[in-house]
N, C-alpha and C positions, 0 to 999 in steps of 0.2 A: 207331565202330560205326555200322552201317547197319541200319534197321529197315524191313521190307517188309510192308505189309498188304494182302492181296487182298480184293476184295469183288466181288459182283455174279454169284455162281454161283447155280444153282437147277435147276429141272426144267422141261424143254421137250419138246414133240412134235417128232419128226423134220421137218425143213424149217423149223423155227423159228429164232430169233436170240437172242443173249445178248451182253452187253456186259461184259466184265470190267475191273475197275480195280485198279491197284496203286499204292498211295501210299507214298512213300518219305521217310523223314526220317533225320536224323542226320549226313549228309554232303552234300556238294554233288552234287545229283542229276545235274547235266549233266557230271559227271566220268566217268559211267558210260554204256556201252552197256547196254540192257536187253533181257531176253528171257522168253518164256513157254514153259513146259515142262509135260508133263502125265503122269500115272502112273495107268494103269488097273489094276484089281485083277488080282494075279498076273503083271503085266507091268513091265518095266523102265521106269524114267523115260525120257521121250523129249522131243526138242525139238520146239517149234511154231513159234516165230517169234522174230526178234530185230530190234532197231532200234538204230542208232548214236546217239552222244550227242546230234546236232543233228537227227536224223531223216532225214539225207541217204541213208542206206543201210538197207535191209532185207534180211532173209533169211527164208524160209519152208520149212517141211517140205513135201515134195511132197504129202502127204495133205491138206494145208489150203489149197494155193495156189487162189487164186480164190474161196476161201470165208471165209477169215479176213483181217482187216487189223489190223496192230500199228500204234500211233501213240503220241505222247507229247506232254505239255505241260510244258515245263521251268518254266514259270512257276507250276505247280501241283505240281511234283514228282511227278507222275503218269504211269503208262504205262497204256495201254488195248489191250484185245484184243476187237475186234469180230468176233463169230462168227455167220455166217449159213449157211443151209442145213445146219443141223446134223443129223448123223446118229447113229444109236446107237452107232457105233463111236468116236464122239467122247466118250462117256461116260468121265470121269476125274476125278481131282483136278488142278486146274490150278494150278501155281506160277509166280510171277514171280522173277526173278533178276537180280542186278546183276553184269556182267561186267567184266573187265579186259582182254579181248582183242577182237578184231574179231567182227563179227557172223557171219562165217564160222566162227571158233573157237567161238562160242557154239553154232553149229549142229552142232559135233562134241563138244559138251559139255565144252568146255575153258575153264580160266580163269575159272570161275564163283565169285564171290566171296561173294555174300549171297544168302539164300533168304528167301522169305516162307513163311507157315504153309500155304498152300493153300486153295483154294475148290472145292467139289464141283460138277461139272456132270453132269447126268443127262438123257440123251436117251432118250425112249421112241418105239417104232415105233407 
């Protein structure tokens, strides 16, 4: 079993930044590609970003390209999401997930094995 715990959410004004963290335990972290997803009220959960097991490949949703950066530290079993230039439309619960497929598959919401409980991000205008 794999446990994922997100942290770092909060409330910011438009144009601000937040850094989310997802700590992973229970299995070998470096076995998994990792991703971030979000779900706004009344909307479907959507892909945000993914990173391969060694950090060599990344994939981003078009809506966050150039503003968000995903990274990982395998020594700390942690994946990060640096979010800059936040906008009100970024308001959502953000989830991390461990995937069994490629970062492209994660971008299609495929082969997602484990999920965290989510952390709220609220961006005010």
